C-alpha positions as CSV (number, residue, x, y, z in Angstrom):
1,X,-21.4,-21.0,-38.4
2,X,-23.8,-18.4,-37.4
3,X,-24.0,-17.3,-40.9
4,X,-24.6,-20.8,-42.2
5,X,-27.4,-21.3,-39.5
6,X,-29.4,-18.2,-40.6
7,X,-28.9,-19.2,-44.3
8,X,-30.2,-22.7,-43.6
9,X,-33.1,-21.5,-41.6
10,X,-34.1,-19.3,-44.6
11,X,-33.7,-22.0,-47.2
12,X,-35.8,-24.4,-45.1
13,X,-38.6,-21.8,-44.8
14,X,-38.6,-21.3,-48.5
15,X,-39.0,-25.1,-49.1
16,X,-41.7,-25.4,-46.5
17,X,-43.5,-22.6,-48.3
18,X,-43.1,-24.5,-51.6
19,X,-44.4,-27.8,-49.9
20,X,-47.4,-25.8,-48.6
21,X,-48.4,-24.3,-51.8
22,X,-48.1,-27.5,-54.0
23,X,-49.3,-29.9,-51.1
24,X,-46.0,-31.6,-51.7
25,X,-46.1,-33.2,-48.4
26,X,-49.1,-35.2,-49.6
27,X,-46.9,-36.9,-52.3
28,X,-44.4,-37.6,-49.6
29,X,-47.4,-39.5,-47.8
30,X,-47.7,-37.0,-45.0
31,X,-51.2,-35.8,-44.1
32,X,-50.2,-32.2,-43.4
33,X,-47.1,-30.0,-43.4
34,X,-47.0,-29.9,-39.5
35,X,-46.6,-33.8,-39.3
36,X,-44.1,-33.5,-42.2
37,X,-42.0,-31.1,-39.8
38,X,-42.3,-33.3,-36.9
39,X,-41.9,-36.8,-38.4
40,X,-39.8,-36.3,-41.4
41,X,-37.7,-33.2,-40.3
42,X,-37.7,-34.1,-36.7
43,X,-38.3,-30.6,-35.6
44,X,-39.7,-29.9,-32.2
45,X,-43.5,-29.0,-31.8
46,X,-42.5,-25.2,-31.1
47,X,-39.9,-25.1,-34.1
48,X,-42.6,-26.6,-36.4
49,X,-45.2,-24.1,-35.2
50,X,-42.6,-21.2,-35.8
51,X,-41.8,-22.1,-39.3
52,X,-45.6,-22.9,-40.1
53,X,-46.6,-19.4,-38.7
54,X,-44.3,-17.5,-40.9
55,X,-44.8,-19.8,-44.1
56,X,-48.5,-19.2,-44.0
57,X,-48.1,-15.7,-44.2
58,X,-46.2,-16.1,-47.6
59,X,-49.2,-15.3,-49.7
60,X,-50.5,-12.7,-47.5
61,X,-47.4,-10.7,-46.8
62,X,-44.6,-11.9,-49.0
63,X,-42.3,-9.1,-47.8
64,X,-42.0,-10.8,-44.4
65,X,-40.7,-14.0,-46.1
66,X,-38.4,-11.9,-48.4
67,X,-37.0,-10.3,-45.3
68,X,-36.1,-13.6,-43.7
69,X,-34.7,-15.2,-46.9
70,X,-32.5,-12.1,-47.4
71,X,-31.4,-12.2,-44.0
72,X,-32.7,-8.9,-42.9
73,X,-34.5,-10.4,-39.8
74,X,-34.4,-13.9,-38.4
75,X,-37.3,-16.5,-38.4
76,X,-37.7,-15.7,-34.6
77,X,-38.3,-12.0,-35.4
78,X,-40.7,-12.7,-38.2
79,X,-42.6,-15.1,-36.0
80,X,-43.1,-12.3,-33.5
81,X,-44.7,-9.9,-35.9
82,X,-46.7,-12.5,-38.1
83,X,-49.9,-11.8,-36.0
84,X,-49.9,-8.2,-36.7
85,X,-48.3,-7.6,-40.1
86,X,-50.4,-6.7,-43.0
87,X,-49.6,-5.7,-46.6
88,X,-50.0,-2.1,-45.7
89,X,-47.9,-2.3,-42.6
90,X,-45.2,-4.8,-43.9
91,X,-42.4,-2.3,-44.2
92,X,-43.1,-0.8,-40.8
93,X,-43.2,-4.1,-39.0
94,X,-40.1,-5.3,-40.7
95,X,-38.2,-2.3,-39.7
96,X,-39.3,-2.8,-36.1
97,X,-38.3,-6.5,-36.1
98,X,-34.9,-5.7,-37.5
99,X,-34.1,-2.8,-35.0
100,X,-36.0,-3.1,-32.0
101,X,-34.8,-5.3,-28.9
102,X,-36.9,-8.3,-28.3
103,X,-38.7,-6.8,-25.2
104,X,-39.5,-3.6,-27.2
105,X,-40.7,-5.6,-30.2
106,X,-42.9,-7.7,-28.0
107,X,-44.4,-4.7,-26.4
108,X,-45.1,-3.2,-29.7
109,X,-46.8,-6.2,-30.8
110,X,-48.8,-6.4,-27.6
111,X,-50.0,-2.8,-28.2
112,X,-51.1,-3.6,-31.7
113,X,-52.8,-7.1,-30.8
114,X,-53.8,-7.2,-27.1
115,X,-54.6,-10.9,-27.5
116,X,-50.9,-11.5,-27.5
117,X,-50.4,-10.2,-24.0
118,X,-50.8,-13.6,-22.3
119,X,-49.1,-16.4,-23.9
120,X,-51.0,-19.6,-23.9
121,X,-49.3,-22.6,-22.1
122,X,-49.9,-25.6,-20.0
123,X,-47.2,-26.7,-17.5
124,X,-47.1,-29.5,-15.1
125,X,-47.1,-28.5,-11.5
126,X,-47.6,-31.8,-9.7
127,X,-47.6,-35.4,-10.8
128,X,-51.5,-35.4,-11.6
129,X,-52.0,-31.6,-12.1
130,X,-51.1,-28.9,-14.6
131,X,-51.5,-25.2,-14.7
132,X,-53.1,-23.7,-17.8
133,X,-52.7,-20.0,-18.7
134,X,-54.5,-18.2,-21.4
135,X,-56.5,-14.9,-22.3
136,X,-60.1,-14.9,-23.0
137,X,-62.6,-12.4,-24.3
138,X,-65.3,-10.7,-21.9
139,X,-67.9,-12.8,-24.0
140,X,-66.2,-16.1,-23.4
141,X,-65.7,-15.1,-19.5
142,X,-69.6,-14.4,-19.5
143,X,-70.3,-17.8,-21.0
144,X,-68.0,-19.5,-18.5
145,X,-69.8,-17.9,-15.7
146,X,-73.2,-19.1,-17.1
147,X,-71.9,-22.6,-17.3
148,X,-71.1,-22.3,-13.6
149,X,-74.3,-21.0,-12.7
150,X,-76.2,-23.9,-14.6
151,X,-74.1,-26.5,-13.0
152,X,-74.1,-25.1,-9.5
153,X,-78.0,-25.1,-9.8
154,X,-77.8,-28.8,-11.1
155,X,-75.4,-30.0,-8.5
156,X,-76.8,-27.9,-5.8
157,X,-73.2,-26.8,-4.8
158,X,-70.4,-24.6,-5.6
159,X,-68.7,-25.3,-9.0
160,X,-65.1,-24.3,-10.0
161,X,-63.9,-23.0,-13.2
162,X,-62.1,-26.4,-13.4
163,X,-65.2,-28.3,-13.2
164,X,-67.1,-26.2,-15.6
165,X,-64.3,-26.8,-18.2
166,X,-64.4,-30.4,-17.7
167,X,-68.0,-30.6,-18.2
168,X,-67.8,-28.5,-21.5
169,X,-64.9,-30.6,-22.8
170,X,-66.7,-33.9,-22.0
171,X,-69.8,-32.6,-23.8
172,X,-67.9,-31.7,-26.8
173,X,-65.9,-34.9,-27.2
174,X,-69.1,-36.7,-26.6
175,X,-70.9,-34.9,-29.6
176,X,-68.0,-34.1,-31.9
177,X,-64.9,-36.4,-31.4
178,X,-64.6,-39.1,-34.0
179,X,-62.9,-41.4,-31.5
180,X,-65.7,-41.1,-29.0
181,X,-68.1,-41.8,-31.8
182,X,-66.3,-44.9,-32.8
183,X,-66.3,-46.1,-29.2
184,X,-70.1,-45.9,-29.2
185,X,-70.7,-48.2,-32.1
186,X,-72.5,-51.2,-31.1
187,X,-73.2,-54.4,-32.9
188,X,-76.6,-54.4,-34.4
189,X,-78.6,-56.8,-36.5
190,X,-78.1,-55.3,-39.9
191,X,-80.7,-55.3,-42.7
192,X,-79.5,-57.4,-45.8
193,X,-76.9,-55.6,-47.5
194,X,-77.1,-54.4,-51.1
195,X,-73.5,-55.3,-51.6
196,X,-72.2,-51.7,-51.5
197,X,-72.8,-50.6,-47.9
198,X,-70.6,-51.9,-45.2
199,X,-72.6,-53.8,-42.5
200,X,-72.4,-52.2,-39.0
201,X,-70.9,-55.4,-37.5
202,X,-68.1,-55.0,-39.9
203,X,-67.5,-51.3,-39.2
204,X,-67.3,-52.2,-35.5
205,X,-64.7,-55.0,-36.1
206,X,-62.5,-52.7,-38.3
207,X,-62.8,-50.0,-35.6
208,X,-62.0,-52.3,-32.8
209,X,-58.9,-53.7,-34.7
210,X,-57.5,-50.5,-35.6
211,X,-58.5,-48.7,-32.4
212,X,-60.1,-45.9,-34.4
213,X,-56.6,-44.7,-35.7
214,X,-55.2,-44.0,-39.1
215,X,-53.0,-47.0,-40.2
216,X,-51.2,-45.3,-43.2
217,X,-47.5,-45.9,-43.2
218,X,-45.4,-42.7,-43.2
219,X,-42.0,-42.8,-45.2
220,X,-40.2,-43.4,-42.0
221,X,-42.3,-46.6,-41.5
222,X,-44.2,-45.2,-38.6
223,X,-47.9,-45.5,-38.5
224,X,-49.8,-42.2,-38.9
225,X,-52.0,-42.9,-35.9
226,X,-54.2,-39.9,-36.1
227,X,-57.5,-40.4,-34.3
228,X,-59.3,-37.5,-36.1
229,X,-61.6,-37.5,-39.0
230,X,-60.9,-41.1,-39.7
231,X,-62.5,-43.3,-42.5
232,X,-62.8,-46.7,-43.7
233,X,-61.0,-47.4,-47.0
234,X,-61.4,-50.5,-49.3
235,X,-58.0,-51.8,-49.9
236,X,-59.4,-53.5,-53.1
237,X,-61.9,-51.0,-54.6
238,X,-65.6,-52.1,-54.6
239,X,-65.6,-51.3,-58.3
240,X,-63.1,-54.1,-58.7
241,X,-64.9,-56.6,-56.7
242,X,-63.6,-55.7,-53.4
243,X,-65.6,-57.4,-50.6
244,X,-67.1,-55.4,-47.4
245,X,-64.9,-57.5,-45.1
246,X,-62.6,-56.5,-42.4
247,X,-59.5,-58.1,-44.3
248,X,-60.5,-55.7,-47.1
249,X,-61.0,-52.4,-45.0
250,X,-58.5,-50.2,-43.3
251,X,-58.9,-47.1,-41.2
252,X,-57.4,-43.8,-42.7
253,X,-57.6,-40.2,-41.7
254,X,-59.4,-38.0,-44.2
255,X,-56.1,-36.9,-45.7
256,X,-54.5,-40.2,-46.3
257,X,-57.9,-41.5,-47.6
258,X,-57.9,-38.8,-50.1
259,X,-54.4,-39.5,-51.1
260,X,-55.2,-43.2,-51.6
261,X,-57.8,-42.4,-54.0
262,X,-55.7,-39.9,-56.1
263,X,-52.9,-42.6,-56.5
264,X,-55.3,-45.0,-58.2
């Protein structure tokens, strides 16, 4: 059973590499390989990340994938060295992955890549509180301290790192998040339309109806639901007389939007 498990793990890795190289997940109507692993294969988020981390080294260091598919090392061992392995050091790291105990292998990777000393994680510690752990560069530390200084001066009181982080996140989302931008759309009296541009009121109605999320159906009949980089797609193309009305518009993420046009 253990042998079969390792063989299946290696075979799945090979298939995922093929899907990544050929964009095969798009032909299956999934926007990216991670969503395919989660939705179609029902892998956990951690499992999907492990496979993708190794799969995406395939072009750079094919020896690492070969070592997994041949059974020389496991996917778990390959994942641990993926952040440090290079074409020049492939043989050395594969040998270490195959022969060193887990703790010693992790220590060797840490020496080669200090960023891996602290594993990023967020864990709940109370009903409304979580603890976040990560390593940061000295440059980022100085930026955080500067944010605290500016906020402390503005608020005329001591500002915690949590407050500084929240202020930065809010500012970023306000300026960059497509969902937040959609929420700020307001009904306006639009100028006479040329027939090609979608009136602001119509865009607002579609955003309200679709809640700013991709409405593409995945093969398992679930809605994609991605709120990132969404666009409005004409169900009946404008070139074929499709009108600029909510009934002829649907919200799609950029990947599903591209896929719709490729299918025409």
